[in-house]
FIMARLUM-305907 format. One record per residue (C-alpha): z negated, y negated, x negated. Coordinates in Angstrom, 1 decimal. Each point is the difference from the previous one (the first is absolute). Layout:
BEGIN
{{Z Y X}}
...
This chain:
BEGIN
{{-60.3 -29.6 82.4}}
{{2.8 -1.6 2.0}}
{{-0.2 -3.3 -2.0}}
{{-0.1 1.9 -3.4}}
{{3.1 2.2 0.9}}
{{1.9 -3.1 1.3}}
{{-0.7 -1.9 -3.2}}
{{1.0 3.0 -2.1}}
{{3.3 0.3 1.9}}
{{0.8 -3.7 -0.4}}
{{-0.9 0.2 -3.7}}
{{2.4 3.0 -0.5}}
{{2.8 -1.9 1.8}}
{{-0.6 -3.1 -2.2}}
{{0.4 2.2 -3.1}}
{{3.0 1.8 1.4}}
{{-1.8 3.4 0.2}}
{{1.6 0.9 3.3}}
{{-0.8 3.7 0.0}}
{{-3.6 -0.7 -0.6}}
{{0.0 -2.6 2.8}}
{{1.6 2.5 2.4}}
{{-2.6 2.7 -0.8}}
{{-3.0 -2.4 0.4}}
{{1.4 -1.6 3.1}}
{{0.5 3.5 1.5}}
{{-3.7 0.6 -0.5}}
{{-0.7 -3.4 1.5}}
{{2.0 0.7 3.2}}
{{-1.6 3.5 0.4}}
{{-3.4 -1.5 -0.1}}
{{0.7 -3.3 1.8}}
{{3.2 0.5 2.1}}
{{0.5 -3.6 1.0}}
{{3.5 -1.6 0.5}}
{{-0.7 -2.5 -2.8}}
{{-0.6 2.9 -2.4}}
{{3.1 1.8 1.2}}
{{2.0 -3.2 -0.7}}
{{-1.4 0.0 -3.6}}
{{1.1 3.7 -0.3}}
{{3.4 -0.9 1.2}}
{{0.3 -2.9 -2.4}}
{{-1.0 2.4 -2.9}}
{{2.8 2.4 1.0}}
{{2.5 -2.9 0.2}}
{{-1.1 -1.1 -3.5}}
{{0.7 3.6 -1.1}}
{{3.5 -0.1 1.5}}
{{-0.9 2.4 2.8}}
{{1.1 -2.0 3.1}}
{{0.3 3.2 2.0}}
{{-3.8 0.7 -0.4}}
{{-0.8 -3.5 1.1}}
{{2.4 0.5 3.0}}
{{-1.9 3.0 1.3}}
{{-3.4 -1.6 -0.6}}
{{0.9 -3.2 1.9}}
{{2.2 1.4 2.8}}
{{-1.5 -0.9 3.4}}
{{-2.4 -2.7 -1.2}}
{{0.3 -3.2 2.0}}
{{-1.9 -2.6 -1.9}}
{{2.0 -2.8 -1.6}}
{{-0.6 1.0 -3.6}}
{{0.7 3.6 0.6}}
{{3.3 -0.8 1.8}}
{{1.0 -2.1 -3.0}}
{{-0.7 2.7 -2.5}}
{{1.7 2.6 2.2}}
{{3.1 -2.3 0.2}}
{{0.1 -0.1 -3.8}}
{{-0.2 3.8 -0.2}}
{{2.8 0.3 2.5}}
{{2.1 -2.6 -1.8}}
{{-0.3 1.9 -3.3}}
{{0.9 3.2 1.7}}
{{3.1 -1.7 1.6}}
{{-1.5 0.5 3.5}}
{{1.0 -3.5 1.0}}
{{-0.2 0.4 3.8}}
{{-3.6 1.2 -0.3}}
{{-0.8 -2.8 -2.4}}
{{1.3 -2.5 2.5}}
{{-2.0 1.6 2.8}}
{{-3.2 -0.2 -2.0}}
{{0.5 -3.7 -0.7}}
{{1.3 -0.8 3.5}}
{{-1.5 2.4 2.6}}
{{2.2 0.4 3.1}}
{{-3.1 -0.5 2.2}}
{{-0.7 -3.3 -1.7}}
{{3.3 -1.9 -0.1}}
{{-1.7 -3.3 -0.7}}
{{-2.7 1.4 -2.3}}
{{-0.9 -1.5 -3.4}}
{{1.7 1.5 -3.1}}
{{-2.8 1.5 -2.2}}
{{-0.7 -1.6 -3.4}}
{{1.8 -3.3 0.7}}
{{2.6 -0.9 -2.6}}
{{0.1 3.5 -1.5}}
{{0.5 1.6 3.4}}
{{2.9 -2.4 0.9}}
{{1.6 0.7 -3.4}}
{{-0.2 3.7 0.5}}
{{1.4 -0.3 3.5}}
{{2.8 -2.2 -1.5}}
{{0.9 2.8 -2.4}}
{{0.1 2.5 2.8}}
{{2.3 -2.2 2.0}}
{{2.2 -0.6 -3.0}}
{{0.5 3.7 -0.8}}
{{0.7 0.8 3.7}}
{{2.8 -2.6 0.1}}
{{-1.8 -2.6 2.1}}
{{0.6 -3.0 -2.3}}
{{-1.0 -2.8 2.4}}
{{-3.4 1.6 0.7}}
{{-0.5 0.7 -3.7}}
{{0.6 -3.7 -0.8}}
{{-2.4 -1.1 2.8}}
{{-2.9 2.1 -1.4}}
{{0.7 -0.9 -3.6}}
{{-0.3 -3.7 1.0}}
{{-3.1 0.7 1.9}}
{{-1.5 1.7 -3.0}}
{{0.8 -3.1 -2.2}}
{{-1.5 -2.3 2.6}}
{{-3.3 1.9 -0.2}}
{{0.0 0.5 -3.7}}
{{2.4 -2.4 -1.8}}
{{-0.6 1.8 -3.3}}
{{1.4 3.3 1.3}}
{{2.9 -0.1 -2.3}}
{{1.4 3.3 1.0}}
{{0.7 -1.4 3.5}}
{{2.0 -2.9 -1.4}}
{{1.8 2.4 -2.3}}
{{1.1 2.1 3.0}}
{{1.2 -3.1 1.8}}
{{2.1 -0.8 -3.0}}
{{1.5 3.5 -0.1}}
{{0.9 -0.3 3.7}}
{{1.6 -3.4 -0.7}}
{{-2.4 -1.7 2.5}}
{{-2.4 -1.9 -2.3}}
{{-0.7 -3.6 0.5}}
{{-0.1 -2.3 -3.1}}
{{-3.0 0.7 -2.1}}
{{-1.1 -3.7 0.2}}
{{-0.4 0.5 3.8}}
{{-1.7 3.4 -0.1}}
{{-2.4 -0.9 -2.8}}
{{-0.6 -3.6 0.9}}
{{-3.0 -2.0 1.4}}
{{-0.6 2.3 3.0}}
{{-0.3 3.0 -2.4}}
{{-2.4 -1.9 -2.2}}
{{-2.2 -0.9 3.0}}
{{0.0 3.6 1.2}}
{{-1.1 1.3 -3.3}}
{{-2.7 -2.6 -0.4}}
{{-1.4 0.8 3.4}}
{{-0.2 3.6 -0.9}}
{{-2.0 -0.7 -3.1}}
{{-2.2 -2.5 1.7}}
{{-0.7 2.4 2.9}}
{{-1.0 2.7 -2.5}}
{{-2.3 -2.6 -1.8}}
{{-1.9 -0.5 3.3}}
{{-0.7 3.7 0.4}}
{{-3.1 1.6 -1.3}}
{{0.2 0.5 -3.8}}
{{-1.2 3.6 0.4}}
{{2.6 0.8 2.6}}
{{2.4 1.6 -2.4}}
{{-2.8 2.3 -1.4}}
{{-1.0 1.2 3.5}}
{{3.6 0.7 1.1}}
{{1.4 1.4 -3.3}}
{{0.6 3.4 1.5}}
{{2.0 -1.6 2.9}}
{{1.9 -2.4 -2.2}}
{{1.1 2.7 -2.4}}
{{2.2 1.6 2.6}}
{{0.7 -3.2 2.0}}
{{3.5 -0.3 -1.4}}
{{2.2 2.2 -2.1}}
{{2.5 -1.3 -2.6}}
{{2.8 2.5 -0.2}}
{{3.3 -0.6 -1.7}}
{{3.6 0.2 1.1}}
{{2.6 0.2 -2.8}}
{{-2.0 -1.3 -3.0}}
{{-2.6 2.8 -0.5}}
{{0.6 2.7 -2.5}}
{{-1.5 3.3 1.3}}
{{-0.8 1.4 -3.4}}
{{-3.4 1.2 1.2}}
{{1.4 2.0 2.9}}
{{-0.2 3.8 -0.1}}
{{2.7 0.2 2.6}}
{{3.1 -1.3 -1.7}}
{{1.9 -0.7 3.2}}
{{-1.4 -3.4 1.0}}
{{1.0 -3.2 1.7}}
{{-1.5 -3.2 -1.1}}
{{-0.4 -3.1 2.2}}
{{-0.5 -3.7 -0.4}}
{{-3.4 -1.6 -0.3}}
{{-2.2 -0.6 3.0}}
{{-2.6 -2.5 -1.2}}
{{-3.5 0.0 1.2}}
{{-1.3 -2.8 2.3}}
{{-2.0 -2.7 -1.6}}
{{-3.4 1.7 0.3}}
{{0.8 3.6 -0.9}}
{{0.9 2.0 -3.1}}
{{3.0 2.2 -0.2}}
{{0.8 3.6 -0.7}}
{{3.3 1.3 -1.4}}
{{1.9 2.9 1.3}}
{{3.4 1.5 -0.3}}
{{2.0 2.2 2.4}}
{{0.9 3.6 -0.4}}
{{3.6 0.7 0.9}}
{{0.3 2.3 3.0}}
{{3.7 0.4 -0.1}}
{{1.7 2.6 -2.2}}
{{2.6 -1.0 -2.4}}
{{3.0 2.0 -1.2}}
{{-0.8 3.3 -1.6}}
{{1.7 -1.0 -3.2}}
{{-2.5 -2.8 -0.6}}
{{-2.9 2.4 -0.6}}
{{0.9 0.0 -3.7}}
{{-1.5 -3.5 -0.2}}
{{-3.3 0.8 1.7}}
{{-2.0 -0.4 -3.1}}
{{-3.3 -1.9 -0.6}}
{{-0.3 -3.2 -1.9}}
{{-0.8 0.4 -3.7}}
{{-2.3 -3.0 0.2}}
{{-2.1 1.2 2.9}}
{{-2.7 1.5 -2.2}}
{{0.2 -2.9 -2.5}}
{{-0.4 -2.8 2.6}}
{{-2.5 1.6 2.4}}
{{-3.0 -1.4 -1.8}}
{{1.4 -3.4 -1.1}}
{{-2.3 -2.9 1.0}}
{{1.8 -3.1 1.3}}
{{0.1 -2.8 -2.5}}
{{-2.3 -3.0 0.4}}
{{2.8 -2.0 1.6}}
{{-0.3 1.9 3.3}}
{{-3.8 0.3 0.1}}
{{-0.6 -2.8 2.5}}
{{-3.2 0.9 1.8}}
{{0.1 0.1 3.8}}
{{-2.9 -1.1 2.2}}
{{-0.9 3.6 0.6}}
{{0.4 1.0 -3.6}}
{{3.3 1.8 0.4}}
{{3.2 -0.8 -1.7}}
{{2.1 2.7 1.6}}
{{2.4 -2.5 1.5}}
{{1.2 -1.1 -3.5}}
{{1.2 3.4 -1.2}}
{{3.2 1.9 0.7}}
{{0.2 3.6 0.9}}
{{0.7 0.8 -3.6}}
{{-2.9 -1.9 -1.4}}
{{2.0 -3.0 -1.3}}
{{-1.2 -3.5 0.8}}
{{1.8 -1.9 2.8}}
{{1.4 -3.4 -0.7}}
{{-0.6 -3.0 2.1}}
{{3.4 0.7 1.6}}
{{0.7 3.5 1.2}}
{{2.9 1.7 -1.8}}
{{3.2 0.5 1.8}}
{{2.2 2.9 -0.1}}
{{2.4 0.2 2.2}}
{{1.8 -1.7 -1.2}}
{{0.4 1.3 -1.5}}
{{1.7 0.4 2.2}}
{{3.3 -1.5 -1.0}}
{{2.8 1.2 -2.1}}
{{3.0 -2.1 -0.7}}
{{3.3 1.2 1.3}}
{{2.9 1.1 -2.1}}
{{3.7 -0.7 0.1}}
{{1.4 2.8 -1.9}}
{{1.9 2.4 2.3}}
{{2.6 -1.4 2.4}}
{{2.7 1.9 -1.6}}
{{2.0 1.0 3.1}}
{{0.1 -3.6 1.2}}
{{0.1 -2.1 -3.1}}
{{2.3 2.1 -2.0}}
{{-2.7 2.1 -1.6}}
{{0.3 -1.9 -3.3}}
{{-3.7 -0.6 -0.7}}
{{-1.5 1.8 -2.9}}
{{-2.4 2.8 0.9}}
{{-3.5 -1.1 1.0}}
{{-2.8 1.2 2.3}}
{{1.0 -0.3 3.7}}
{{-2.8 -2.3 0.9}}
{{-1.6 -2.2 -2.5}}
{{2.2 -2.0 -2.3}}
{{0.6 -3.6 1.2}}
{{2.7 -0.5 -2.6}}
{{3.3 1.6 -1.0}}
{{-0.8 2.8 -2.3}}
{{1.2 -2.0 -3.0}}
{{-2.7 -2.6 0.7}}
{{-2.5 2.1 -1.9}}
{{2.0 -0.9 -3.1}}
{{-0.2 -3.8 0.3}}
{{-1.5 -2.0 -2.8}}
{{-3.8 -0.1 0.4}}
{{-0.8 -1.9 -3.1}}
{{-0.3 -3.3 1.8}}
{{-2.8 1.3 2.1}}
{{-1.8 2.6 -2.0}}
{{-3.6 -0.1 -1.1}}
{{-0.9 0.2 -3.6}}
{{-2.9 2.3 -0.7}}
{{-2.0 -0.1 -3.2}}
{{-2.0 2.7 -1.7}}
{{-3.0 -0.3 2.3}}
{{2.0 0.3 3.1}}
{{-0.2 -3.6 1.2}}
{{3.0 -1.6 1.6}}
{{1.7 -3.3 -1.1}}
{{2.0 -0.4 3.2}}
{{0.1 -3.5 1.5}}
{{-1.2 1.7 3.2}}
{{-2.5 2.6 -1.2}}
{{-3.3 -0.9 -1.6}}
{{-0.4 0.3 -3.7}}
{{-3.7 0.9 0.0}}
{{-1.7 3.1 1.5}}
{{-3.6 -0.5 -0.9}}
{{-3.0 1.7 1.5}}
{{-1.1 -3.2 1.6}}
{{3.1 -1.2 1.8}}
{{3.7 0.5 0.1}}
{{2.2 -3.1 -0.2}}
{{2.6 -0.8 2.6}}
{{3.6 1.1 -0.2}}
{{1.4 -3.4 0.6}}
{{-0.2 -3.2 -2.1}}
{{-2.5 -2.4 1.5}}
{{-0.7 -3.6 -0.9}}
{{-2.8 -0.9 -2.3}}
{{-2.1 -1.8 2.6}}
{{-0.1 3.0 2.2}}
{{-1.0 2.3 -2.8}}
{{-2.7 -2.4 -1.1}}
{{-1.4 -0.3 3.5}}
{{0.1 3.8 0.4}}
{{-1.9 0.5 -3.3}}
{{-2.6 -2.5 1.2}}
{{-0.3 1.9 3.2}}
{{-0.4 3.3 -1.9}}
{{-2.7 -1.5 -2.2}}
{{-1.9 -1.3 3.0}}
{{0.2 3.4 1.8}}
{{-1.7 1.6 -3.0}}
{{-3.3 -1.7 0.5}}
{{-3.2 2.0 0.0}}
{{-0.7 2.2 3.0}}
{{-3.4 -1.7 0.3}}
{{1.6 -3.2 1.1}}
{{1.7 1.9 2.9}}
{{-2.9 2.2 1.0}}
{{-2.7 -2.7 0.0}}
{{-1.1 -1.4 3.3}}
{{1.6 -3.3 0.8}}
{{-2.6 -2.5 1.0}}
{{2.5 -2.5 1.4}}
{{0.1 1.6 3.5}}
{{-0.6 3.1 2.0}}
{{1.2 3.3 -1.5}}
{{1.6 3.1 1.4}}
{{0.2 3.5 -1.6}}
{{3.4 0.9 -1.3}}
{{0.3 3.4 -1.8}}
{{-3.7 0.1 -0.4}}
{{-0.2 -3.5 -1.6}}
{{-1.3 -3.1 1.7}}
{{2.6 -2.8 -0.2}}
{{0.0 -3.4 1.6}}
{{2.2 -0.7 2.9}}
{{2.0 -2.5 -2.0}}
{{0.8 2.6 -2.6}}
{{0.9 2.5 2.8}}
{{2.5 -2.6 1.4}}
{{1.5 -0.7 -3.4}}
{{0.2 3.7 -0.8}}
{{1.7 0.8 3.3}}
{{2.5 -2.8 -0.7}}
{{0.8 1.4 -3.4}}
{{0.5 3.5 1.3}}
{{2.3 -1.1 2.8}}
{{1.9 -2.2 -2.4}}
{{0.7 3.1 -2.2}}
{{0.8 2.2 2.9}}
{{2.3 -2.7 1.5}}
{{2.1 0.0 -3.2}}
{{0.1 3.8 -0.2}}
{{0.8 0.4 3.7}}
{{2.8 -2.6 0.0}}
{{1.6 1.7 -3.1}}
{{-0.2 3.4 1.6}}
{{1.3 -1.3 3.4}}
{{3.0 -1.6 -1.7}}
{{0.6 3.2 -2.0}}
{{0.0 2.1 3.2}}
{{2.6 -2.4 1.5}}
{{2.1 0.5 -3.2}}
{{-0.3 -3.7 -0.9}}
{{-0.6 1.3 -3.5}}
{{0.5 -3.2 -2.0}}
{{-2.4 -1.9 2.3}}
{{-2.5 2.8 -0.4}}
{{0.3 -0.2 -3.8}}
{{-0.6 -3.7 0.1}}
{{-3.1 0.5 2.2}}
{{-1.5 2.6 -2.3}}
{{0.5 -2.3 -3.0}}
{{-2.5 -2.4 1.6}}
{{-2.8 2.6 -0.4}}
{{-2.6 -0.4 -2.8}}
{{0.9 2.0 -3.0}}
{{-2.8 2.5 0.3}}
{{1.3 0.9 3.5}}
{{3.7 -0.2 -0.9}}
{{-0.5 2.6 -2.8}}
{{-1.4 2.7 2.2}}
{{1.8 3.2 0.9}}
{{0.4 -0.8 3.7}}
{{1.6 -3.4 -0.6}}
{{2.1 1.1 -2.9}}
{{1.3 2.9 2.1}}
{{1.0 -2.4 2.8}}
{{1.7 -2.2 -2.6}}
{{1.8 3.1 -1.4}}
{{1.2 1.0 3.5}}
{{1.3 -3.6 0.7}}
{{2.1 0.1 -3.2}}
{{1.1 3.5 1.1}}
{{1.2 -1.3 3.3}}
{{1.8 -2.9 -1.8}}
{{1.8 2.7 -2.0}}
{{-1.5 -1.4 -3.2}}
{{-0.8 3.4 -1.4}}
{{-0.7 -1.1 -3.6}}
{{-2.7 -2.4 1.1}}
{{-1.4 2.5 2.5}}
{{-0.2 2.5 -2.9}}
{{-2.0 -2.4 -2.1}}
{{-2.4 -1.0 2.8}}
{{-0.7 3.6 1.0}}
{{-0.6 0.9 -3.7}}
{{-2.5 -2.8 -0.2}}
{{-1.7 1.2 3.2}}
{{-0.4 3.5 -1.6}}
{{-1.6 -1.6 -3.0}}
{{-2.3 -2.0 2.1}}
{{-1.1 2.9 2.2}}
{{1.2 3.4 -1.4}}
{{-2.0 1.7 2.7}}
{{1.8 -1.7 2.9}}
{{3.0 1.6 1.6}}
{{0.8 -3.1 2.1}}
{{3.8 -0.5 0.0}}
{{0.8 2.8 -2.4}}
{{2.4 1.6 2.5}}
{{2.0 -3.3 -0.1}}
{{-0.3 -0.2 -3.8}}
{{1.5 3.5 -0.3}}
{{3.0 -1.2 2.1}}
{{0.4 -3.0 -2.3}}
{{0.3 2.3 -3.0}}
{{2.4 2.1 2.0}}
{{2.3 -3.0 0.5}}
{{-0.3 -0.9 -3.7}}
{{0.8 3.6 -0.8}}
{{-3.0 0.1 -2.4}}
{{-0.3 3.7 0.1}}
{{-2.5 0.2 -2.9}}
{{-2.3 -2.7 1.4}}
{{0.2 1.5 3.5}}
{{-0.8 3.5 -1.3}}
{{-3.0 -1.4 -1.9}}
{{-1.2 -1.9 3.1}}
{{0.3 3.1 2.2}}
{{-2.0 2.1 -2.4}}
{{-2.7 -2.7 -0.3}}
{{-0.4 -0.4 3.7}}
{{-0.2 3.8 0.6}}
{{-2.6 0.3 -2.7}}
{{-1.9 -2.9 1.5}}
{{0.1 1.3 3.6}}
{{2.2 2.8 1.0}}
{{-1.2 -0.3 3.6}}
{{1.4 -3.6 0.4}}
{{3.3 -0.3 1.9}}
{{1.2 -2.7 -2.5}}
{{-0.2 2.5 -2.9}}
{{2.4 2.4 1.8}}
{{2.3 -2.8 0.9}}
{{0.3 -0.9 -3.7}}
{{0.6 3.7 -0.8}}
{{2.7 0.2 2.7}}
{{1.7 -3.1 -1.3}}
{{0.0 1.5 -3.5}}
{{1.6 3.2 1.1}}
{{2.5 -1.9 2.2}}
{{1.1 -2.1 -3.0}}
{{0.8 3.3 -1.7}}
{{2.1 1.0 3.0}}
{{-2.5 2.8 0.8}}
{{0.0 -0.8 3.7}}
{{-1.6 3.2 1.3}}
{{-3.0 -0.4 -2.3}}
{{-0.2 -3.7 0.9}}
{{0.0 0.9 3.7}}
{{-3.0 2.4 -0.6}}
{{-1.8 -2.8 -1.8}}
{{0.5 -2.5 2.8}}
{{-1.0 2.7 2.6}}
{{-3.2 0.5 -2.0}}
{{-0.6 -3.8 0.3}}
{{0.5 0.2 3.8}}
{{-2.4 2.9 0.1}}
{{-2.7 -2.0 -1.7}}
{{0.5 -2.9 2.4}}
{{2.1 0.5 3.1}}
{{-0.1 -3.7 0.8}}
{{1.6 -1.0 -3.3}}
{{3.3 -1.4 1.4}}
{{1.5 -0.5 -3.5}}
{{-0.4 3.7 -0.8}}
{{1.9 0.9 3.2}}
{{2.8 -2.3 -1.0}}
{{0.2 1.5 -3.4}}
{{0.3 3.4 1.5}}
{{2.9 -1.3 2.1}}
{{1.8 -1.3 -3.1}}
{{-0.3 3.4 -1.6}}
{{1.3 1.8 3.1}}
{{3.0 -2.4 0.0}}
{{0.6 0.8 -3.7}}
{{0.1 3.7 1.0}}
{{2.4 -0.8 2.9}}
{{-2.7 1.1 2.5}}
{{0.5 -2.9 2.5}}
{{-1.9 1.6 2.8}}
{{-3.3 0.3 -1.9}}
{{0.8 -3.4 -1.6}}
{{0.2 -1.6 3.4}}
{{-3.3 1.6 1.0}}
{{-1.8 -1.2 -3.1}}
{{1.2 -3.6 0.6}}
{{-1.1 0.2 3.6}}
{{-3.4 1.3 -1.1}}
{{-0.4 -3.0 -2.2}}
{{0.9 -2.4 2.8}}
{{-2.5 1.7 2.3}}
{{-2.7 -1.0 -2.5}}
{{1.4 -3.5 -0.8}}
{{2.7 -1.4 2.2}}
{{0.6 -2.9 -2.5}}
{{0.7 2.4 -2.9}}
{{3.5 -1.3 -0.5}}
{{0.9 2.6 -2.7}}
{{0.0 2.7 2.7}}
{{2.3 -2.1 2.2}}
{{2.3 -0.4 -2.9}}
{{-0.1 3.7 -0.7}}
{{1.0 0.8 3.6}}
{{2.8 -2.6 -0.3}}
{{1.3 1.7 -3.2}}
{{0.0 3.4 1.7}}
{{2.0 -1.3 3.0}}
{{2.3 -1.8 -2.4}}
{{0.8 3.2 -1.9}}
{{0.5 1.8 3.3}}
{{2.4 -2.8 1.1}}
{{-2.1 -0.9 3.0}}
{{0.5 -3.7 -0.7}}
{{-1.6 -1.4 3.2}}
{{-3.2 1.8 -0.7}}
{{0.1 -1.0 -3.6}}
{{0.5 -3.6 0.8}}
{{-3.0 0.1 2.4}}
{{-2.3 1.4 -2.6}}
{{1.1 -2.3 -2.8}}
{{-0.4 -3.0 2.3}}
{{-3.6 1.2 0.9}}
{{-0.8 0.2 -3.7}}
{{1.5 -3.4 -0.5}}
{{-2.1 -1.5 2.7}}
{{-3.1 1.3 -1.7}}
{{1.0 -1.0 -3.5}}
{{2.6 -2.8 0.4}}
{{0.0 -0.9 -3.7}}
{{1.3 3.3 -1.3}}
{{3.5 -0.3 -1.5}}
{{0.4 3.8 0.0}}
{{-0.7 0.4 3.7}}
{{2.4 -2.9 0.7}}
{{2.7 1.7 -2.1}}
{{-0.2 3.3 1.9}}
{{-0.2 -1.8 3.4}}
{{3.3 -1.7 -1.0}}
{{1.5 3.3 -1.0}}
{{-0.9 1.4 3.5}}
{{1.5 -3.1 1.7}}
{{3.2 0.4 -2.0}}
{{0.2 3.7 1.0}}
{{-0.2 -1.3 3.6}}
{{3.0 -2.2 -0.6}}
{{-2.2 -3.1 0.0}}
{{1.2 -1.2 -3.4}}
{{-0.6 -3.7 0.5}}
{{-3.6 0.6 0.9}}
{{-0.2 2.4 -3.0}}
{{1.2 -2.6 -2.4}}
{{-2.5 -2.6 1.3}}
{{-2.9 2.3 -0.5}}
{{1.3 0.9 -3.4}}
{{0.0 -3.6 -0.9}}
{{-3.6 -0.3 1.1}}
{{-0.9 3.0 -2.1}}
{{1.7 -1.6 -3.1}}
{{-1.8 -3.2 0.6}}
{{-3.3 1.8 0.4}}
{{0.2 1.7 -3.3}}
{{2.9 -0.9 -2.4}}
{{-1.3 2.6 -2.5}}
{{0.8 2.8 2.4}}
{{3.6 1.1 -0.5}}
{{0.1 2.3 3.0}}
{{0.9 -2.6 2.7}}
{{2.7 -1.5 -2.3}}
{{1.5 3.4 -0.5}}
{{-0.1 0.8 3.8}}
{{1.5 -3.4 0.8}}
{{2.9 0.7 -2.4}}
{{0.5 3.3 1.8}}
{{0.2 -1.7 3.3}}
{{2.4 -2.6 -1.2}}
{{2.2 2.6 -1.5}}
{{0.1 1.9 3.3}}
{{1.1 -3.3 1.7}}
{{2.7 -0.3 -2.7}}
{{-1.5 -3.2 -1.4}}
{{0.7 1.2 -3.5}}
{{-0.4 -3.3 -1.8}}
{{-3.3 -0.7 1.6}}
{{-1.2 3.5 -0.8}}
{{1.0 -0.4 -3.7}}
{{-1.8 -3.3 -0.2}}
{{-3.2 1.6 1.2}}
{{0.4 2.9 -2.4}}
{{0.6 -2.3 -2.9}}
{{-3.3 -1.7 0.8}}
{{-1.7 3.4 0.4}}
{{1.0 1.0 -3.5}}
{{-2.2 -2.8 -1.4}}
{{-3.1 1.7 1.7}}
{{1.0 3.7 -0.6}}
{{2.4 0.0 -3.0}}
{{-0.4 3.8 -0.6}}
{{0.3 1.2 3.6}}
{{3.0 2.3 0.2}}
{{0.4 -0.2 3.7}}
{{0.8 -3.7 -0.3}}
{{3.0 0.6 -2.3}}
{{1.1 3.0 2.2}}
{{0.1 -2.2 3.1}}
{{2.0 -2.6 -1.9}}
{{2.4 2.7 -1.0}}
{{0.5 1.0 3.6}}
{{0.6 -3.6 1.0}}
{{2.6 -0.5 -2.8}}
{{1.7 3.3 1.1}}
{{0.2 -1.4 3.6}}
{{1.7 -3.1 -1.5}}
{{2.4 2.3 -1.9}}
{{-1.3 -1.4 -3.3}}
{{-0.1 3.5 -1.6}}
{{-0.7 -1.1 -3.6}}
{{-3.1 -1.9 0.9}}
{{-1.1 2.8 2.3}}
{{0.3 2.5 -2.8}}
{{-1.9 -2.3 -2.3}}
{{-2.9 -0.3 2.3}}
{{-0.1 3.7 0.9}}
{{-0.1 0.7 -3.8}}
{{-2.9 -2.4 -0.4}}
{{-1.8 1.7 2.8}}
{{0.3 3.4 -1.7}}
{{-1.1 -1.4 -3.3}}
{{-3.3 -1.2 1.6}}
{{-0.9 3.7 0.6}}
{{-0.5 0.2 3.8}}
{{-1.4 3.0 1.8}}
{{2.0 3.2 0.2}}
{{0.9 -0.7 3.6}}
{{1.2 -3.5 -0.7}}
{{2.0 1.3 -3.0}}
{{1.9 2.4 2.4}}
{{0.6 -2.9 2.4}}
{{1.4 -2.3 -2.7}}
{{2.2 2.7 -1.5}}
{{1.4 0.7 3.5}}
{{0.8 -3.7 0.4}}
{{1.8 0.0 -3.4}}
{{2.1 3.0 1.0}}
{{1.1 -1.7 3.2}}
{{0.6 -3.4 -1.8}}
{{3.7 -0.1 0.9}}
{{-0.3 1.6 3.4}}
{{0.4 -2.6 2.8}}
{{-3.1 -0.6 2.1}}
{{1.8 1.1 3.1}}
{{0.7 3.4 -1.4}}
{{-3.4 0.3 -1.6}}
{{-1.7 -0.6 3.3}}
């Protein structure tokens, strides 16, 4: 009876029939109340997103596996102290962490979210040393800015470690996995951190967490965390179920993810929402980044910028009107792109790369694809050239295992190095690294989203738009990077495309935080900041560890002149991710507007240390230095900003302002004349030139440039400022002051 019930429970879990598994496992535990059966019951509850049930079942158990499952339950309930105690009992200070690499990774997450960065880095590195293919650990190290080069992490030592694991398993009894299937099923849980969409949850207030992979001999079970913290009462309007829940609940994973495990289970290849996992875990968080703006230093810079959002735009407002013909993508009737960057073919077999490659590389890649399409019988047949080991239920020779490990590590090495460079904001280097990938891997949603984010950080919004659009066509079900894509459309002021994207994401998964970020950006672009704030708060409610959503809330609070709550939102974001430079920038902007220039300079400088290639951050750091009467330092950093991105007119405008304040009028006019070439329709440039000519008592030229500024239709606030300057045209500066 016990064996039959155990097999039925495992079969229900394999077919995602979690309620049935819970019912049968409850009968199993009533009849045979062993700890192993209780572990299986707890795993069933975790699969059904009921971490609190697993918590009460496992509380007080002392075996290694029970402690690990209990720690997962605590982590998902945000009981981090209890989770840490379960993994590291106080009465066993030198005890072994349960479940090897997975246990160290979980402990690293706990240390990260309790602001113990050094300990977190230590355990992530330990996890990688035990299991070199634990990508999530390397991903966390990249986010923390502590990752070694991928060539070192995924080098010969990693290959030797993986081969030893497979050879060790090959020496074990071939029936070992059958006898221990019940134990292996719950030996390790794969739960997600920011990339899981909780569309199957009944409780809509959930936190999602990053993947904890299984160790090399166990399967994995997916779970998601119910949120135990209450949100603002005005968010209850959005507590609505996903329209796709009923449609997707019975969907069988496509053949791509049906890789049989030694124990017959493929649970570790499926996300919480039933979608197949890629070789590389998806990343959100990033999501986590939003580029800074430069639009609202009106009290300090003369308030002559045209109106724009107080946080996002990295150009003067007129930059949206620059000529885009030179870099636009032609689209034909079937939706394919003719850009020199984006691929022209979107077939069902493979999507071509977004960058021109030489013919030899393409020929080699096609040969490689042809070779990889050989019949499965060639791979699954026993190799008679040497001893064999079982891998995924298939007997493979040791030589093939070694070559396979080398190929996998070569791929992960390229992906890891590109991601590491991206997290260090070496975006052009990251793009060059991703371009070395085979085409079939380059044209996947994860890689394309990373490429789109890199273009976004480089302030190349047109190219980012095209790459994210291609990513959507490749994987319309993937929400990876869609929060950043919505910000790209915000910068481009593409209100129609942004509205369409937001509606598509909401209809795809209204319980994903990225969907509500897109909706919030859409409302913010329409100047409906109160509704946008509610949208971003809903995103935070769905995932309280989504740093980007906290930052977006801060931007909306600043737009509503609520600096206190804005400061709190930015601080919440930094509590989650101390390298989230957008939050440092947001705090710097608040202090700048409050004329607390020393605090402002500190926060801008911290953001600059994290992202030293951002011309926008350099521009505002220079502005803060100028406000502190350190004009020479300000001009130097403005020059660095101009050199970093000559397409960005902001540092040139700010440099002209500083030169004017130093009464270096000719130098200021020279900078503005050059600036007119980049932003010919920016009214604030002509208004500043008018002010300089007025200071030089050249009233006719001043009047001419004030008139041009008015003809370019600036915002209502700037119109009032320009008209006031015209009225005082003949008033001496001493009297005006």
